[in-house]
Structure formats: C-alpha cells, structure tokens
N, C-alpha and C positions, 0 to 999 in steps of 0.2 A: 282673624278679622273676618267678619261676615259681610257679604256684599249684596247687591243690586238685583235687578230683574233679569229675566231670561233675555240675553242679548243674542244668543246664537244657539241653535239646536240642530245637531246633525240628525237628519230624519231618514229612517229606513222605510221605504214605501213598498207596499205590496198591493197587487190587484187594484189598479186605479187609485193609487196613493192612499189606501186605507191603512192606518198604522196598526201593527201587530200589538195586541193588548196583553200578550203572554208576559208573565212576570220575568223581568230581565235582571241579570246580575248588574249591580252597580257599586261604585265606591264614591263617597263624598270626600273630596280632597281639597287641599290647599296647594295651588300650583306654585312650585318653587323656581324652577329655571328650565331652559331648553338646553338640550345636548346637541341637537341637530334640527335645522329647519330648511326645507326645500322651498323653491320659488312657487311651488304648486300648493303649499299649505300643509304638507306632511311634516309632522313634528315628532321628534323623540325628546322626551323631557323627564324631569323628576317632579314628583308630587308627594305630599304627606297625606296619608290616609287618616280620615277622621271618623268614618262610619262606613259600613258595608253590609250587604245581605248575602255575601259570598262566604261560605264556611271556610274555603281555602284561604281567604284573605283576612280572616279574623285575627290571625297572629300578626298581621301587618298594621293593625290600628295603632296610630301614633308613631308609625315608622314611615320612612320614605321608600317609594318604589319607582321603577321606570315605567313610562307609558308611551304608546305610539298611537297615531291617528291623524286625521285631517281636520284642521281647525281654521276658522276665519280669523280668530284673534284669541290670545291668552294674555292675561295680566298677572304678573308676579304677585303672590300673596292673596290673590282672589280665590274665592271658594267655588268649586264646580262639582257637578254630578257627572261622573263618567259611567256610561253603560258599555258593556263589552264582555270580554273574556280574558282569562289569564292564559299566557302562552309561555313556553320555555324555549327561547331562541337558542340554537346551537352555538352562535357566536356571542350574543349579547345577554344571554341568561334569562331570568324570570322577568316578565313584563306584563302589563295590562294593556290589551289591545282594544282601543276605544272605537266603538261604532257609532255612538251617539253621545252628545254632551250638552249640559245646561250650565249657564252661568247663574249661580244661586242668588236669588233675590233676598235682600235683607228683610227680615220679618219683624224687627223691633227697632225702636228709636236709636239704640246704641249702634246697631249695625248700619243704619242709614247715615248717622252722623260720621261713623268711621269711613263709610264709602265716599261721602261728599267732601270729607277733609283729606282724602287720599291724594296721591300725586297725579291722579287722573284729572283733578280740578285745581290747577295751580292758582294760588291766591285765595283759595277758600279754606281758611283754617278751621280748627275744631270749634272755636267760639261762634263763627258765622254759621257753620253747619248746624250747630245746636240751635241757633236762633231760627234757622229755616225749618227744622223739624218741629220745634215748639209751636210755630205758627201753622204749619201745614199738616202735621200729624203723621200717623203711620202710613198714610197713602201719599206721602210727599212725592215720590218719584212718578207715580201715575198721574198726579195732579199737574206736575210740571210738564209732562208730555202732552197731557190733554188740554191744558190751558196755561201756556207759558206766562201769561200776564199775572198769574197768581204770585209770581216772585216780586211784583210791585208792593206786596204786603209786607215784605221783609225790610225792617229798618236798616238803614246804612248799607244796603246791597246796591252797588252801582249798576248802571245799565250794562256796562262792559262785562261785569261778572255775571249778570243775569243771562246775557247772550252766551257766555262761555258755558254755563251750566246747561242751557237749553240745547246748544249745538252738540255738546258731548253726548248728552242722553239721546238726542235724535240720531246721531251717528250710529250708536249701538243698536237702537231700535230699527234703524234702516237696514243694517247688515242682516239682522234676523229676518226681516220681511223680504229682503231680496233673495236670500237663500231659499226661503219657503216658496217664493214666486218661481224660482228656477227649478226646484225639485218638483213643484206642482206641474210645470210644463212637461216634465219627463226627463230632465237632466239627472244624471247620477250625482251623488254628493260630491264626488271628486271633481266632476266637470263643473258643477255649480260653484265650488270654491275657486276653481281656476278662472272661471268667467268673472266672478265677483272680484277676485284679486286683480284682474286686469282692468275692469271698468269702475270699480268702487261705486260711488254714489250715482254714477251715470249709467249703471248696468241696464236698468229697465228702459231708459230712454234709447240707449244704443240698440237694444234688441228690437224695440218697436220701430226704430228707424230702418234698420237693416240687420236682421238676424244672421244673415250669411256672412257678415263681417267677422263674426266670431271665428270662422275658419282661419282667417288670416292672422288673428291676434292670439288665439289660444290653440297651440299646436296639436294637442291631443283630441280636439273636437273636430271630427271629420264631416265632409259634405253629406254622406248618407245619414249620419246621425242628426245633423241640423235639418236636413230636408224632411225627415220624418216628423220632427217637432214643429217645423214651420207650417205644416199642414193645419195645425191647430189655429194658426193666425189667419186662415182663409186667404192666403196669398194666391194670386192668379198663377196657374201652372206655367204660364209663359211670361211671368214677371221678369223684367230685365235683370234684376238682382239675382234671381234664381238661375237664369241661363248662364250668366257670366261666371257665377260660382261653380256651376256644373262644368263649364268649359275648362276652367282652371283645374278642377278636380280630375277630369278625364285626361287632361294633358299630363298630369303627374302620374296617373295610373298607367297610361299608355307607355310613357317613357320607362317606367319601372318594369312593366310586363314585357315589352319588346326589347329593351336595352338601347333603343334609338335615342340619339341626342337632339333630334329635331323631328317635327311632325308636318305632314302635308295637309293642306286645307281639306281636301275631299275626304281623306280617311278620318280626319278628326271630326268633320261635320257628320259623317255617317255614324260614327260611334256616339256622338252626342244625341243624334236623333233616335238612335236605338235605345239609349238610356232614358230619354225623356218621353219616348213613345209618341213623337210628333215630327212633322216636317218643318224645316226652318228655311226661310228665304235666304239665298246665298249672299245677297248684298247686305242684308241685316246681320247675318252671321259674321261677315268680314268686319262690319262695324264694331261688333262686340269684341272681335280679336284686336282691332285697333285700340279700343278703349282699354283692354287689358295690357296692351303695350304701353299706353300712356300711364297706367298705374304701376309700371315696372314689374309686372308679373310675367309677361311674355316679351320676346324680342323677335322682330321680323327680319329675316335675312333672305333677300330676293323674294321668292314666293313661298317660303316655308317658315315655320314658327318654332321657337325653342323656349323652354322655361328659362327665365332670367338667371336663375341660380346655375343652371347647366351652361348657358351661354357665357356667363362671367367666368366660370371655372375653366372652360375651354379657352377663352381669350387670355386669361392669366397664364395658363400652361404654355400657350404659344409664345407669349412675350418673355416668360421666364426661361424657357428652353432656349430660345434664340439668344438671350442675354448670356446664358451659360456657354453656348456654343462659340460665342465671339469673345469670351473672356480669355485672357492670356494663360497659356499652360503653365503648370507648376514646373519648376526646374530644380530637380534634386540632383545633387552630386552623389557619386558612388551608388547610383541606383542599381546597376548591374551587379556590382560587388556585393551590395547588401542582399540582393536576391539570391546570389550564389551562397551566401552565408546562411540564409533561411533554408535553402535546399539542404545544405550540409547538416544543419541543426535538426531539421525535421526528417532527415534521411529519406528524401523524396527527390525525384527528378521531374521537373515540369516540362511538358512538351512545348512546342513552338507556340501553339494557340494559347496555352495557359500563361506562358511568359508574356505574350503580347497583351493578354487581358489584364494581368497584374500591373504591367508597366503603364498601360494607357489609363487604367483606373486611378493610378497615383499621379498622373500628369495632367489629365484633362478634367474639366469641371462637370461633364456629364458623359457617362458611358453606359452602354447596355451589354450585359453578358447573358447570352441565351444558349439553351441546349436542353436536350432531353435527359432522362434519368441515367445516372452512371457516367456522365461526361465530365464530372469534376467541378461542378459549380460551387459546391460547398468547400472543396479543397482550395479553390481560388479565393473565396471570401476569407477563409482563415489566413491565407498567405497575405492578402491585402492588409488585414488588420495587424498582423505581425510586422509587416514591412513598414506601415505607417508609424507604428510605435517606435520602431528602430530609427527610422529616418528623422523623426521629430523628437527623439530622445524622451519619450513618454515613459514614466515609471509608474507611479501610483495614479489613480483617478484618470486613467486613459479614457474612461467613458464620458468624461467632460468634453472631450474633443471628438470622440467616435460614437456613433449610434448605429446599432443593428436593428432593423425594423421588419415587421411582417404584418400582413393584414389580419391574421387570426392568432389567438392565444396558443393553439397547438403548433402552428408554424413557427412562432417566435420561440417557443420552448425547444423545438427541434433544432432551430438555428443556434440557440445558445449552447445546447448540448454538443453539437458537432463542431463549433468553433471555440468552445471554452471561453466565450466572451459574453457579457450580459446582452440580452436582446429583449425587445418588448414589442407590443402591438403599436400600430400607427396611432390608434385612438388614445392609448395611454400616453404615448410620447407627446401628442398634441394637447394633452390634458382636456379630454372631451368631457363636457358637462351634459349628462343625459337629460337633466331636467329642462334645460333650454336649448339643447342640441347646438351648443357653441363650443369652440375650441379656445382655451386660454392661451395656447401658443399659436400665434397668428401673425399677420403681416405687420401689426403694430407692436407685437411682443414676440419676436422670433427666438428660436433656440440659439444657443451659442456654440453648438457642435460644428466642427469644420469638415468632417467626413461622415457621410450617411450612406449606408448600404441597405437597400430594400430588397427583400426576397419575395418570391411568389407574386410578382407584379401583375401577372395575368388576372389575379383576383381583385385588383383595385379598380374601382369605378372612377368616372371622370371627376365627380365632385370631391371625393376623398383625395385624389391625387392633386387636385387644385388646392385643397386645404393644406396638404403636406408641403407643397412648394411655397405657399404663403407663410408657413411656419419656419422656413429655413432662411438663413442669411443669403444675401445675393452672391457672395463669393464661395458658396458651398461647393464641395466636391461630392457629386451625387452618382452613385453606382446602382443601377437597376438590374436585378437578376430575375430571370423567369423563363417560362416555356409557353409561348403563345399558342402552342398546339393543344394546351389544356382548355377546359371550359372557361368561357369569359366570366367577367364579374357578374354578381347578382344584380347590382345597380347598373344604371345606364353607362354606355360607352364601351370601348375596347382599347383601353389605354396602351397596353404593351404592343398590340398589333398595329395600332395607328402610328406609334413612335417608330416601330421597325419599318413599316411600309413607307414612311416619309423619306427614308434613306438619307437623312441628314445628320443623324446622331451616330457617333463612332460606336460600332457594334462588333463584338467578337462572338461568332457563332461556334460553339463547341460541338464537335461531332465524333471525337474519339471516345470509345467506351472504356471506362475504368472500373465501374462498380462491380463488386463481387469477384468471383473466380473466373478463369478463362472459360469454364464450362457453363457460365451463367447465360441464360437465354432471355431473361426478363428485359434487359435493355435492348437486346437485339430485336425482340418481338415488338417493343415500343417503337423502334425505328421503322420496322416493316409496316406497322399499322399507320404511323404518321405519314409514310411515303406511299401508302396504298400499294405496297409491293410484298404481299404476303407469300412466304414460301411454304412448302409442304411440311417444313420442320415443326410447325405449330401443333401437329398431331403426334409428334414424337415426344416421349418423356425425357426430361433432363434432370439434373440435380435440383434445379430450382423451379421447374415448370412441369405441369401436367394438364392435359385436356381430357376430361372424363366425358365420354359421349353418352347422352340420353336424350329422349325426346321430351317435349313439353309436358305430356301426360304423366311422365314418370319423374318429374323434377323433385317433388316432395319426398318420395321414398329414397331417391338417389342422394339427395342432400342429407336426409336423415342418416343413411348408412355412412356417408362421408364424415359426418360429424362424429359418429361413434368411432370410426377409424382414427380420426384425429385425436380423440380423447385417449385412445389406447397408445398413441405415439407420444403422449405427453403434452398435447396442445389443449389448453383450456380456452374459454371464450375471451380471456384477457390477452392471449397471445395471437389468436386468430380473429380476423374480421371478415365477415361475409358482407358483400355489397351487391346491390342490384339496381337496374335502371329506373324502376317505377314502383309505386305503392300499391296500385289497384290490381285486381285479378287473382286468379287461383295461385299464380306463381309470383304475386306481388310481395312487397316488403311486409305489409301488414299480416298477410296469411302465413308467410314463411317465418316471421318472428315467433308466432305461436308454436309452429312446428319445432323450431330450434330451441325454444324454451323447454320443451319436453325432454330434449336430449341433454342440453348443457346445464339446466337447472330444474330438474323434475320436481313434482310435488313431494313434500316430505313432512312427516309429523312434527319434526323439530324446526321447521321454518314457517314463520308467520306469512300469510298472504291476505290480500284484500282484492275485491273486484271493483273496478272502475269502468262503468259502461260494459263493453264486451271484452275488456282487457283485465287479466289477472296479474297484479304486481306481487312479486314474491321476494322474500329476502334472498340476497345473492344474485338477483337479476341484474343483467347488464342493461343500462339505460342510456338514452341519448338526450341531451339538452336541446330544446328547440328554439329558445329565445335567449337574447342577451340579458343577463342579470348581473351587471357590473358591481352592484352593491354587495353581492355574494361572491364575486370574483369567479363566476362561471359564465360561459358564453355559448352561443349557438354552435352546435357541432361537438361540444365537449362530451366525452364518454365516461360514465362512472358506474359504480356498483351500489345497489341498495344494501346498506349495512344492517338496517333494522326497520321494522314496521311496528308501530304501536296502534292497536285498534282503538276506536273511540271510547269503548267502555273501560279502557285501561289508561288512556292518556289524560293529562291534566287539562288539555284544551277541550276534552270531550268530543274530539273529532279524530278521524283517522290521520295518522302522521307517517310520512315516509322520509327516511334519512338516507341520503346518497353521498358517497365518497368519490370525489373527482381528484384522484391522485393527491390525496391529502387535504383537499378543500371539501369540507363537510357542509352540506346544505339540507335544511329541513323544508319539507313540502307539506302544506295543508291542502284539503280538498280543492280550494280555489286555485291552487298552483299545479294540480295534477296534470292539467292539459299542457304544461310546459315540458313534460318529459314523455318519452315513449320507449318501448323496448329497443335495445341497440344490438341484439344478437346479429341482426342484419340491418344495414343502413343504406341510404341512397348514395349513389356515386357522387352526386352533387355535395352531399354533406361531408364526404370524405376528403374534399379538396383541401389542400394545405396540410394534410396528415400523411404519415407513413405507418405501416403496420408490418409486423414481422412476417405474418402469413396472410395472404388475401385469397378468399374464395369468391369467385364471381359467376353466378348463374347467367347463362346466355341462351335464350330460346326465342322462337318466333312469336310467342305470346307477348313479347316485349316490342313487337314490330315497330310501333310508332315512335319508340324512344331509342331505337338502334341507329346510332350514327357515329362516325369515326372519332370525333373529339371526345365524346362521352366515354367510349370504350378505352381510348388512349389514356384518359384521366384515371380510369379505374385500374388499368394495368400498372401505371406508374406509381400507384400507392403502395405496391408490394416491395418490401425491403429485402426479404430473403427468399420467399417462396410464393408462387402464384399457382392457383388451381382454377382453371376454367371448367365449368360443368354445364353441359347442354348440347346444343345442336351446331355442328360445324357450319351448316348453311346460314344459321343466324349470325355466327361470328363473321364469316366472309362477307355477308350482306352489310353488316355494320361497318366493316372496314372500308368497303367500296362506297358507302353512302356518306357523302360529304355535303349533304343538303340541309345542314342545320341553318336556321334562319340567319341571314347575314344582317348585321346591325347597320343602321344608317347613322353615320357620324361625319363630322366635318373636320375633326382634329388633324387628320393626315394631310388633307389638302391645304388647310390653313398654315400648317408648319412648312409645307413646301413653298407656298406663296410668300410667306414672311421671309423665308431663307433667300428666295430669289431677289426680293426687294432689298434686303440688307447686303446682298452681294453685288 
C-alpha cells in the first residue's frame, strides 16, 4: 500500500540548521509492527524492505528487518523512507538504526485512494475515496490541506466526513510543522519529540506562553538548555518566569551537590545572583519562593526551604518509621531452639551481639545492624534468612516472602553470593521505569514480601529510601544493615546516620572482629581509622597489609614497580584494584590509568587499539562504566574488560566499535557511547563503594591534600577483602585519619524522628 505526504521528518541539523546534503543510506520500507515503544518516542520495530541504496541491505529487499529510532508516529502498513545505518547489536542482532524518516507521499491515484480508504479515515470506503480522487485529481491531499472547502465538490460526502478528512490531514501536517519548529529553535530531535509528545497540538502555544514550563513537564530538558534557547525569544533576563525556573533549578542542583535536604534563603539567593549575574531584591526573591511553594515545587519550614519531593520523602519516612516502631513485635515460639539448631547445622557459634541482632531482627518491625568490616554483618544476614525460613516453614519460593536488597548491582551480587539467597537492587525490586523515573512498586501497589533486608544503607539517599518504604507493606519487618562511617549517599540526605542519631530505632552495633585470620590487620586498621586512634602498627607488614613508603614525586615509578611485582606474584588487573582519592593532577586517576595500562596491558601487535581524545582503548583493557544503562544491564561503577575492538574500516556500522564484557554481560559501544566508559586500572574511592576486591592498592600522598579525610580513606580500606597495600607518604595517611572535616550535611530527618517519637509517647 502506498501512502500520503510527508507527515514527519527527523531532521539532522548542522551549523545553523543547514541540512547535510551528502548522499545518505536509505531504505524504503513498509512498517509492520512495533516490538518496543518508550514514552519518549523511541521505537524498536519490524519493517519490510522495498527498496534501498545500501549494498549491504540489497539482500534484504522483500524481507523484514528490525529498526530502531525516535518517531512522532508510525502507522502499520504505511510506507516510509528511513535514513540511517546498519548496526549489529550484541544482544538484538542486525538492525537498521534510523536517524531520519519520511512518511512517503502517494504519487498516483491508486495510492491516494488506498490512503483515504484506510483505517486512518473511518467511514471513508474505497468507493468514496475514488470519488474524491476523481474530482480533485493527483493533488488531492495538497488541495484538501490548502482549501478544505474543495470537499464540497464531492457528491454525497457529508459535512461530518469532510471534517474528519480535514482534521486527520491537518493533524499529520501539524506534527511535521511542530517538529520542524522545535528543531529550528535548537532542540535536538529527541527533545523535540519529547516536547511534542507532551503538548501535541498545543506545543507552539505552550512555548510562546512560557517556554520554561517545559522543564517541569519534560524531564530530560534542563534549565540551562531551555535558557539558552529562550534567548531567541527576546525574553527579559529578569523575566519572572526565568527567575522562578532558575530558582527551582538551583535548588535541585544545590541539594544534589551538597547533599543537604533543605536550603537557607541567603545562600540560595547568593547562588541565584551568581548564576544570573544580577542582584535581586530580597523581598521580591522571597515572593518568588512563596509562589514556588504555592506551585508545590518547594516547601517552607520555619525559615528554610526544601524541594517538595525531598520534603515528602522525609515526611513519609518519619511517619512510616514511627508506625513500624509502634507495631506489635512478632512472637515466635522456639526462637532460641531454632537458633541453636542453625548454629549446629552451620557449625558456627554466634556471639552475644550477633544472637541479639538475629533475635531482634526476627521480632521487631524495624532494626538497624551496623558495624565495620569483619564484624559479621553478612553472617547475621545469612542467619536471619535461614531462621525466618525455618520458623515460617518456607520451602520453595522463599523469595516470595523474603527480599534481600542493596543500592548497587555489585553490592546485591556480593550479598547474593555470601548468603546463597537471591538479592537484587532496590531500583529493580521497585520496578523502576527509567523513561518516566517512576516506580511500579509503590504506595498504591506495594510488594507482598514480609521480610526485607537492605545492605549498604549508607549509600541510600533520602528520596530512594522514601520510595522503598512506600513500596513495602505496612506490617513489613525491615532490617537495615550498613556502616555509617563510610561515604554518604551521592544524592541528598544521610539516611543511615540520621536513623542512628535519632536513637529511637533498635540498633545492634557490632564491634567484635571476625573476618580473615587472627593475623589479619585490615579490620583492625579500619577500626583505628574510624576511631582516629592510629597505632604505629600501620607501618609494619602483616599477612594482609603493607605500607610502601614513597613521596609524591616518585608515585608513578613506585606504582609501576609494584604492579610489575604483583604480576610476578600472579595478580592480574582482574584480581587487584587500584583506587585513589581524585582524578586530576600528576598522581591523579587519569594520569595513573595511563601508567598502569602500560604495565597490565601494554601495546601489542596482536591487540587492536583505537584512540579516543587523549585516551587509547586497547583490547583486554580494564574499563569502568560511568552511567546507568539498565537496558544493557550495566550500571555506574561496573567494571569490565574490552574483549574486542572493530575499527571503522572493518565494521558493518563503518564506525569504531568497542565490545566490553561485564562478568558475562556483553555490551557494544559506538563512538557516541565512548564517553560512558573510562579505564578502570585505577578508579576513584567513591566509585568503589558497595564493592569488594581481593587485593586493593591505594596511593596516599600530599598531592591529594584537599581530598584527604577520614571517611574517604576508611571507605577505601574497607573495600579490601584479603590484602591491602597503601603506597605513599605516612604523613598524608595520618593527616587524612585526623581530618574529620568533610562537609556536614544539613538534614531534618533525625530531629523529626525524635520529635514524632516524643509526641507518640
């Protein structure tokens, strides 16, 4: 079936929106069906190839292929021109990646008749469509759009059907014009589609009324992007709409950068003025804040302001925690007897702290188990799971009542391996939809599990913890496990610390060391660092710890030599992980990655390599994933190995391709994705959180001065599972241990929990 006019064209703009006239690869196809469609217009579908100028696709003429791309609309059995390139996806196979598309215009009477008698125009059959074309000719569609009254010439065509035809054609023409309008303003095609899908026929009107509204309605379009485009509309720089949008943007930015859950007026005003390069009247500024509160974007508490989402999360946490605290304890018979049986079966003897933790976790509705490395937190988690199954006589499908959760993929995997029970990330448990940033498991659709154990709680921010509690039943038994001495969450809040500081939640603090042998120093060192009570033993070598002294100027050669020694001892870069406090500088992560690449994966004639900027990626390189890619099942902080590199002149895509293996999950990267990975021979301590490594090497020198503080160093030390090597300057290490001056976060959760508890008692 041949169809209609161009209703939508994906436009690639270059240099002031001038289209590239270079011959592009295309396929003329009949669209068959969709396999996947996101809310943002991304579609994976099946089409039948009718014609192509791509030699590689000649064999697919009259056959179906898979395609991907962003589209405003696609109609089954309609004909389209797709421009783009062929790719070979490691998971989904051969595809045509669409960068531009056209809905093909019917060029003959038969095609126009077929189009007008299609399902797109209900009630217009083939006979009536034929009559229309016979009267209006080959330019039927253009004439209807230009002069709708021409349909009065058609015998027996009712006014209702005339209106249907005109409205349908106008709708398609409108979508095309709107997309062109948006891309002409400077929006990317992806953003233009997202905006159009949000506002449809009202798009241009909404933008002309208040372009900054897009920020609220279309998540991926940010204030800086809109502000740049808004300049084309000649808006006053002090326009109220601009200032309010800027305030809201800065509030979110500051909350994320500082980790604070509330903001003070003066610091917020100062930041806004710096961003806008202007002074603002304080009274007028407070009026803007009040208006944002009325719009449910901010909440005022006393004389400070919080983002509504953060305030709501904090309030929900307070109410739910207090509900759990005042819920009646579970009363299990034979609790002590079952615990003794578990001990006998596991051939283990729990100490008094551990027994208390296990018993309270099974009796109470909310419990915190905290402690440093080697204090037996994992042992207790395993015991609680086994006890719960025994007490409730759970055989198969125990995971229907029990869930083990962690904030990261690596942490959940480690949790599963150590407990021999399935574990998952919080986001996956709550069925997070990346497209709309919503959770399918929520207050209105809670999970049915009865026992939840969450590990690495120090990494959980205030909003994620709020979402987690919303997704649990009110009678849940919740066990929170973590070490608040580690680095706080990336997002706002300090959930674990605030819960502990409130002193209202049953807490078992573990302090007896069990990990590794009696000669193990790693957990001892961690305790000394945590307590700022460093002994001279840190300069002595033990079975699992070494401090190699060298000054900042000799860090590179010393690290070079150490890597060579580790290779001789059988440690490759998969077993050993180097981590440092910062990226920049001669001893920073970026510089040292290049140095370590030469040792652990030197240049070789039988290994392909490509240069990306100032970085050389080589087959067998260790790499670090920098962003979440849930569609590929890889996440920020995952570590993998480059298995192969296909240069552009050899690849089907005609572009450089990098293939990375993340513990069995294989991902393909094209040039547009290369910024999502970097070398992982050495990583930041922040990126290591939630992970454990067999051997950890940590450079410590005064060139890292501004990043040397206790919590960071403690986190690095506690990543080592069997062996830890510190290399650098003892004075830098002692300075970092004594420096507890990391920025304290401003939060209200602790005080709100205390206040609520007092009121309820």
